[in-house]
RODREN-533286 format. One line per 3 residues: their letters; for each residue x, y, z of N, C-alpha, C, O. Coordinates in steps of 0.2 Angstrom, whole numbers, plus 5000, padded with zeros to 4 digits. Atoms other than C-alpha are relative to their C-alpha. Layout:
REM residues N
A> X:Y:Z:X:Y:Z:X:Y:Z:X:Y:Z ~ ...
//
This chain:
REM residues 204
MIT> 5004:4994:5000:5000:5000:5000:5004:5006:5000:5002:5011:4997 ~ 4995:4995:4999:5015:5012:5004:5002:5001:4993:5003:5007:4991 ~ 4999:4999:5006:5020:5009:4986:4994:5004:4996:4996:5009:4992
TII> 5006:4998:5004:5003:5014:4979:5000:5007:5002:4999:5011:4998 ~ 5000:4992:4998:5003:5031:4990:5006:5003:4997:5006:5009:4995 ~ 4994:4997:5003:5021:5034:4984:4998:5001:4992:5000:5006:4989
TAA> 5000:5000:5007:5016:5031:4966:4995:5005:4999:4995:5007:4993 ~ 5006:4995:5001:4999:5042:4967:5003:5007:5000:5001:5012:4997 ~ 4999:4992:4998:5008:5057:4976:5005:5003:4994:5005:5009:4993
VVY> 4995:4998:5005:5023:5056:4962:4996:5003:4994:4997:5008:4990 ~ 5004:4999:5007:5010:5055:4947:4996:5007:5001:4995:5012:4997 ~ 5004:4993:5000:4999:5070:4955:5005:5006:5001:5003:5011:4998
VAT> 4995:4994:5000:5015:5081:4958:5002:5002:4993:5002:5007:4991 ~ 4998:4998:5007:5021:5078:4941:4995:5002:4996:4997:5006:4992 ~ 5004:4996:5006:5005:5082:4931:4996:5005:5003:4991:5007:5000
SID> 5004:4994:4997:4998:5096:4943:5005:5005:5003:5002:5011:5004 ~ 4997:4995:4997:5013:5106:4949:5000:5007:4996:5000:5012:4998 ~ 5000:4994:5004:5012:5117:4934:4994:5004:5002:4994:5010:5000
NLI> 5006:4996:4997:4995:5123:4942:5002:5005:5005:4998:5010:5006 ~ 4999:4996:4994:5004:5131:4956:5001:5007:4998:4998:5012:5001 ~ 4999:4992:5001:5008:5148:4947:4991:5002:4999:4990:5008:5000
ILL> 5007:4999:5003:4989:5148:4941:4996:5003:5007:4993:5008:5008 ~ 5003:5000:4992:4984:5146:4960:5002:5006:5002:4998:5010:5005 ~ 4997:4994:4997:4996:5159:4965:4998:5006:4997:4997:5011:5001
VFF> 5003:4995:5002:4990:5171:4954:4992:5003:5002:4990:5008:5004 ~ 5007:5001:4996:4971:5167:4960:5001:5004:5006:4999:5010:5008 ~ 4999:4997:4992:4976:5170:4978:5002:5007:5000:5000:5011:5004
AHK> 4997:4992:4999:4986:5186:4976:4996:5004:4999:4996:5008:5003 ~ 5005:4996:5002:4973:5194:4968:4994:5001:5006:4991:5007:5007 ~ 5007:5001:4996:4958:5189:4980:5004:4996:5008:5007:4991:5007
KDN> 4998:5003:4993:4963:5184:5000:4994:4999:5004:4995:4997:5010 ~ 5007:5001:4994:4945:5184:5008:4997:4994:4999:4997:4991:4994 ~ 5002:5007:4999:4938:5169:5014:4996:4996:4994:4996:4991:4991
PTV> 5005:5003:5006:4923:5167:5001:5003:4999:4994:5001:4994:4991 ~ 4996:5002:5007:4934:5169:4986:5005:4995:5000:5006:4992:4995 ~ 4994:5006:4999:4948:5157:4993:4995:4994:4999:4997:4990:4995
MRI> 5004:5006:5000:4934:5145:4995:4998:4998:4992:4998:4992:4990 ~ 5002:5000:5006:4928:5148:4978:5006:4997:4995:5005:4992:4992 ~ 4994:5002:5004:4945:5145:4970:5003:4992:5002:5005:4989:4998
VGG> 4998:5007:4999:4949:5129:4980:4994:4995:4998:4995:4989:4996 ~ 5005:5005:5002:4931:5123:4976:5001:4998:4992:4999:4993:4989 ~ 4999:5002:5008:4935:5125:4957:5005:4996:4998:5004:4992:4994
KVL> 4994:5005:5000:4951:5117:4959:4998:4992:5001:4999:4987:4997 ~ 5003:5007:4997:4942:5102:4968:4995:4998:4994:4997:4992:4991 ~ 5004:5002:5006:4928:5102:4954:5003:4998:4994:5001:4993:4990
GTS> 4996:5001:5006:4940:5102:4940:5004:4994:5000:5004:4991:4995 ~ 4997:5005:4999:4950:5089:4947:4996:4994:5000:4998:4988:4998 ~ 5005:5005:5000:4935:5079:4950:4997:4996:4993:4997:4990:4991
VLI> 5002:5002:5008:4930:5079:4932:5006:4996:4997:5004:4991:4993 ~ 4994:5003:5003:4947:5073:4927:5000:4993:5002:5001:4989:4999 ~ 5000:5007:4996:4946:5059:4939:4994:4996:4997:4995:4990:4994
AVS> 5007:5004:5002:4928:5054:4934:5002:4998:4992:5001:4992:4991 ~ 4999:5001:5007:4933:5055:4915:5006:4994:4999:5005:4990:4994 ~ 4994:5005:4999:4949:5044:4919:4997:4994:5002:4997:4989:4998
LLS> 5002:5006:4998:4940:5032:4929:4994:4996:4994:4994:4990:4993 ~ 5006:5002:5006:4925:5029:4915:5004:4998:4994:5003:4992:4992 ~ 4997:5002:5005:4938:5028:4901:5004:4994:5003:5005:4989:4999
AFG> 4996:5006:4997:4949:5015:4912:4995:4994:5000:4998:4988:5000 ~ 5005:5006:4999:4933:5004:4914:4997:4999:4993:4993:4995:4991 ~ 5003:5002:5008:4931:5004:4894:4995:5005:4997:4993:5003:4991
LRV> 5006:4996:5002:4918:5018:4892:5004:5006:4996:5009:5008:4998 ~ 4997:4995:5004:4922:5031:4878:4998:5007:5001:4993:5009:4998 ~ 5003:4994:4998:4920:5047:4886:5003:5006:4999:5001:5012:5001
IPE> 4996:4995:5002:4934:5057:4880:4999:5002:4993:5000:4998:4988 ~ 4999:4997:5007:4932:5069:4865:5006:4999:4997:5011:4997:5000 ~ 4993:4998:5003:4945:5071:4852:5004:5005:5003:5002:5010:5006
QWI> 4994:4996:4996:4961:5079:4859:4998:5007:4998:4998:5011:5003 ~ 4999:4993:5002:4958:5095:4849:4994:5004:5003:4994:5009:5004 ~ 5006:4996:4997:4940:5098:4855:5001:5002:5008:5000:5007:5009
LGL> 4999:4999:4994:4946:5096:4873:5004:5006:5001:5004:5010:5006 ~ 4997:4994:5000:4958:5109:4868:4997:5007:4999:4999:5012:5001 ~ 5004:4994:5001:4945:5122:4864:5000:5003:5007:5000:5009:5006
LGF> 5001:4997:4993:4944:5125:4883:5006:5005:5002:5005:5009:5007 ~ 4995:4996:4999:4960:5134:4881:4999:5007:4998:5003:5012:4999 ~ 5003:4992:5003:4950:5149:4873:4997:5003:5008:4997:5009:5009
VPL> 5002:4997:4994:4944:5151:4892:5005:5005:5003:5005:5011:5004 ~ 4994:4996:4996:4961:5157:4901:5002:5004:4994:5005:5010:4995 ~ 4998:4995:5004:4965:5165:4884:4996:5006:4999:4999:5011:4998
GLG> 5005:4995:5000:4950:5175:4884:5000:5004:5006:4998:5010:5005 ~ 5000:4996:4994:4951:5181:4902:5007:5004:5000:5007:5009:5002 ~ 4993:4996:5000:4970:5186:4900:4998:5005:4994:5001:5010:4996
LKV> 5001:4996:5006:4965:5196:4884:4995:5006:5003:4995:5012:5001 ~ 5005:4996:4996:4950:5204:4895:5004:5005:5004:5003:5011:5005 ~ 4996:4996:4995:4963:5210:4909:5005:5005:4995:5005:5011:4996
LFE> 4996:4996:5004:4975:5216:4895:4997:5006:4996:5001:5011:4995 ~ 5002:4994:5003:4964:5227:4885:4995:5004:5004:4993:5009:5002 ~ 5003:4995:4997:4954:5234:4899:5003:5005:5002:5009:5005:5004
QEG> 4997:4995:4998:4956:5251:4904:5003:5000:5007:5000:4997:5011 ~ 4997:5001:4993:4968:5255:4919:4994:5003:5005:4990:5007:5003 ~ 5004:4998:4994:4960:5257:4936:4998:4994:5004:4996:4988:5001
EES> 5001:5007:4996:4957:5245:4950:4993:4998:4999:4991:4992:5000 ~ 5006:5001:5001:4938:5247:4948:4998:4996:4994:4994:4991:4994 ~ 5002:5005:5005:4937:5240:4931:5003:4994:4999:5000:4989:4997
LEK> 4996:5006:5000:4950:5228:4933:4995:4994:5004:4995:4989:5002 ~ 5005:5005:4995:4937:5220:4948:4996:4997:4995:4995:4991:4994 ~ 5006:5003:5003:4923:5219:4935:5002:4995:4995:4998:4991:4992
IYF> 4999:5007:5006:4932:5208:4922:5005:4996:5003:5007:4991:4999 ~ 4995:5005:4998:4945:5199:4932:4997:4993:5001:4993:4991:5005 ~ 5002:5006:5000:4942:5181:4929:4994:4999:4997:4992:4993:4996
AAN> 5007:5000:5002:4924:5185:4922:4997:5005:4997:5000:5010:4998 ~ 5003:4995:5004:4913:5195:4911:4995:5005:5005:4994:5011:5003 ~ 5004:4996:4996:4902:5200:4926:5001:4999:5007:5006:4995:5008
KKH> 4998:5000:4993:4901:5201:4945:4996:4993:5003:4996:4993:5010 ~ 5003:5006:4996:4891:5184:4948:5005:4997:5004:5011:4997:5002 ~ 4995:5004:4994:4899:5174:4963:5002:4994:4997:5007:4992:5000
GNL> 4998:5007:5003:4900:5158:4953:5005:5001:4995:5007:4995:4993 ~ 4995:4999:5007:4912:5165:4939:5006:4998:5002:5009:4994:4998 ~ 4994:5001:4998:4927:5163:4949:5001:4992:5002:5007:4989:5002
LVA> 5000:5007:4999:4922:5145:4954:5000:4996:4993:5003:4991:4991 ~ 5000:5003:5008:4918:5141:4935:5007:5001:4996:5009:4996:4993 ~ 4993:4999:5004:4934:5149:4929:5006:4996:5002:5010:4995:4998
MTI> 4995:5004:4997:4945:5140:4941:4999:4992:4998:5004:4989:4996 ~ 5002:5007:5002:4935:5123:4937:5002:4999:4992:5005:4994:4991 ~ 4999:5000:5008:4936:5126:4917:5009:5000:4999:5012:4995:4996
ITI> 4993:5000:5001:4955:5130:4919:5004:4994:5002:5008:4992:4999 ~ 4997:5006:4999:4959:5115:4929:5000:4995:4996:5004:4991:4995 ~ 5001:5005:5005:4951:5104:4917:5003:5001:4993:5006:4996:4990
ASG> 4997:5000:5006:4958:5112:4901:5008:5000:5001:5011:4997:4996 ~ 4993:5000:4999:4976:5113:4908:5002:4992:5003:5007:4990:5004 ~ 4998:5006:4998:4975:5095:4914:4997:4994:4995:4996:4988:4997
GDN> 5001:5004:5006:4969:5087:4898:5004:4995:4999:5002:4989:4998 ~ 4994:5005:5003:4986:5079:4894:5001:4996:5006:5004:4991:5006 ~ 5000:5005:4995:4984:5072:4912:4996:4993:4999:4998:4988:5001
LGV> 5003:5007:5002:4972:5059:4906:5004:4995:4997:5002:4989:4998 ~ 4996:5005:5003:4984:5050:4897:5005:4997:5005:5008:4992:5003 ~ 4996:5003:4995:4993:5047:4913:4995:4996:5005:4996:4990:5007
YIP> 5005:5003:4995:4978:5043:4924:4996:4995:4997:4995:4990:5000 ~ 5003:5006:5002:4969:5032:4913:5003:4993:5000:5000:4988:5002 ~ 4997:5007:4999:4982:5018:4911:5002:4998:5007:5002:4992:5009
LFA> 4999:5002:4993:4986:5019:4929:4994:4997:5003:4995:4991:5006 ~ 5007:5002:4998:4968:5018:4934:4998:4993:4998:4996:4989:5002 ~ 5001:5007:5002:4966:5003:4923:5006:4995:5002:5004:4989:5002
AIS> 4994:5007:4999:4982:4993:4929:4999:4999:5008:5002:4994:5011 ~ 5000:5001:4993:4978:4995:4948:4993:4997:5002:4988:4997:4998 ~ 5006:5003:4997:4965:4985:4960:4995:5006:5002:4997:5012:5002
QAE> 5007:4996:4997:4949:4993:4967:5003:5003:5005:5003:5010:5005 ~ 4997:4996:4994:4957:4996:4984:5006:5005:4999:5006:5011:5002 ~ 4993:4995:5002:4974:5004:4976:4996:5006:4997:4998:5012:4998
LVV> 5003:4994:5002:4961:5015:4966:4997:5004:5004:4996:5010:5003 ~ 5003:4995:4994:4953:5021:4982:5005:5004:5002:5005:5010:5002 ~ 4994:4996:4997:4970:5026:4989:5002:5004:4996:5003:5010:4998
TVL> 4997:4995:5005:4976:5034:4973:4995:5006:5000:4998:5011:4999 ~ 5003:4993:5002:4961:5045:4971:5000:5004:5007:5002:5010:5006 ~ 4998:4998:4993:4962:5049:4991:5006:5004:4999:5006:5010:5000
VFY> 4994:4996:5001:4980:5054:4987:5000:5006:4995:5002:5012:4997 ~ 5002:4993:5006:4975:5066:4972:4998:5005:5004:5000:5010:5004 ~ 5004:4995:4997:4962:5074:4983:5005:5003:5005:5004:5010:5006
MGV> 4995:4998:4995:4976:5076:4997:5006:5006:4996:5008:5012:4998 ~ 4996:4997:5005:4987:5083:4983:4997:5007:4999:5000:5012:4999 ~ 5005:4992:5002:4973:5097:4978:5001:5004:5007:5002:5010:5007
ALL> 5000:4996:4994:4973:5102:4996:5007:5004:5002:5007:5009:5003 ~ 4993:4998:4999:4992:5103:4998:5002:5006:4995:5005:5011:4996 ~ 4998:4996:5006:4994:5112:4981:4996:5007:5002:5000:5013:5001
CYL> 5004:4993:5000:4980:5126:4985:5003:5003:5007:5003:5009:5008 ~ 4998:4997:4994:4987:5127:5003:5008:5004:4998:5010:5010:4999 ~ 4994:4996:5003:5004:5131:4995:5000:5005:4996:5004:5009:4996
GYR> 5001:4995:5004:4998:5142:4983:4996:5006:5004:4997:5012:5002 ~ 5003:4994:4996:4988:5152:4996:5006:5003:5005:5007:5009:5005 ~ 4994:4997:4996:5004:5153:5008:5005:5005:4995:5006:5011:4996
LAK> 4996:4996:5004:5014:5159:4995:4997:5007:4997:5001:5013:4996 ~ 5005:4993:5003:5001:5172:4989:5001:5005:5006:5001:5011:5006 ~ 5001:4994:4994:5002:5179:5007:5006:5002:5001:5006:5007:5006
LQQ> 4994:4998:4998:5021:5181:5007:4999:5008:4997:4997:5009:4992 ~ 5001:4991:5002:5021:5202:5007:5004:5000:4993:5001:5002:4988 ~ 4997:4998:5006:5035:5202:4994:4997:4997:4994:4995:5000:4989
LGG> 5002:5003:5006:5029:5189:4982:4993:5001:4998:4992:5002:4992 ~ 5007:4998:5000:5010:5192:4984:4999:5008:4998:4995:5011:4994 ~ 5001:4993:5002:5013:5211:4984:5003:5001:4993:5000:5006:4989
TIE> 4998:4999:5007:5023:5210:4967:4995:4997:4996:4994:5000:4990 ~ 5006:5001:5005:5009:5201:4959:4995:5005:5000:4992:5006:4994 ~ 5005:4994:5000:4997:5214:4965:5001:5006:4997:4997:5009:4994
KYE> 4997:4994:5003:5008:5227:4959:5000:5001:4993:5000:5006:4990 ~ 4999:5000:5009:5011:5221:4942:4995:4996:4998:4996:4993:4992 ~ 5005:5004:5002:4995:5211:4940:4998:5002:4992:4996:4997:4988
RII> 5002:4998:5007:4990:5220:4924:5005:4998:4994:5004:4999:4988 ~ 4994:5003:5004:5006:5212:4917:5001:4993:5001:5002:4989:4996 ~ 5000:5007:4998:5007:5196:4925:4995:4996:4998:4996:4990:4996
VPV> 5006:5004:5001:4989:5190:4924:4999:4999:4992:4998:4994:4991 ~ 5002:5002:5006:4987:5192:4905:5007:4996:4997:5006:4991:4993 ~ 4995:5004:5003:5005:5185:4902:4998:4992:5002:4998:4987:4998
VFI> 5001:5007:4997:5000:5169:4913:4994:4997:4996:4994:4991:4994 ~ 5007:5003:5003:4982:5166:4906:5000:5001:4992:4996:4997:4990 ~ 4999:4999:5007:4986:5171:4888:5005:4993:4999:5004:4989:4995
GLG> 4994:5005:5000:5003:5160:4890:4995:4991:5000:4995:4987:4995 ~ 5003:5007:4999:4992:5145:4897:4996:4998:4994:4997:4993:4991 ~ 5005:5001:5005:4977:5147:4884:5004:4996:4993:5003:4991:4990
IMI> 4998:5002:5007:4989:5146:4869:5004:4993:5001:5006:4990:4996 ~ 4997:5006:4998:4999:5131:4878:4995:4995:4998:4996:4991:4994 ~ 5005:5006:5000:4983:5121:4879:4998:4999:4993:4997:4994:4991
LVE> 5002:5000:5006:4978:5126:4862:5004:4996:4995:5002:4992:4991 ~ 4994:5002:5004:4994:5122:4854:5002:4991:5002:5003:4988:4997 ~ 4998:5007:4997:4998:5105:4865:4994:4995:4998:4996:4989:4996
NGT> 5005:5004:5004:4981:5098:4859:4998:5000:4994:4993:4997:4991 ~ 5002:4999:5008:4982:5102:4842:4995:5003:4998:4993:5001:4993 ~ 5008:4996:5001:4966:5113:4842:5002:5004:4995:4998:5004:4990
IAE> 4999:4995:5005:4975:5127:4832:5002:4996:4993:5000:4999:4988 ~ 4998:5003:5005:4981:5115:4819:4994:4997:4996:4993:4997:4990 ~ 5006:5003:5002:4965:5107:4817:4994:5006:4998:4991:5005:4993
IIE> 5004:4994:5003:4955:5124:4816:5003:5002:4993:5000:5002:4987 ~ 4997:4999:5007:4967:5128:4802:4998:4996:4995:4996:4998:4989 ~ 5001:5005:5006:4964:5112:4792:4992:5001:5000:4990:4999:4994
ILM> 5007:5000:5000:4945:5114:4795:4999:5007:4995:4996:5007:4990 ~ 5000:4994:5003:4947:5132:4789:5002:5000:4992:4999:5003:4987 ~ 4996:5001:5007:4958:5127:4774:4996:4996:4996:4998:4994:4990
//
């Protein structure tokens, strides 16, 4: 069982550590408790979707769309980054468009969920064969370790964002950092999933 725990921990860290910068940006902008809970909730929901899809696929159900279709989710962080980039200066206007088009409370939760799914699309290629190769007991342990990994990753991102120097720098230069991070993430998702190439091929 120790081997299962170690394997699950290594797999989760290897496939999810790149999300730390995203969490750091989210947490640095908003540190009040309701918002923090939405960020964590979005991360949990997004991870749950990835795990559920991997489980269904491991048991032989075809639930994964073509890779390039999954990559369309990359337009979400890309769009959010562009909104921040082209919005007029001013904290009030930035508040209105940060992570969403309006002020609905669920937007941050939805944004974090979608970004987690979009950036974790390539994780399915690791999770599915892993889930298919282990016993039910090992599967339960692995999923529990994954959720513990989510909690630890969110905690690490939150603590780093609270560091005065790091969090203050992100808040000070958020009009540069946020667009760069989210536009970069969106482009990476679109390219890695072959979405851009597929769109070009369809248009041609």
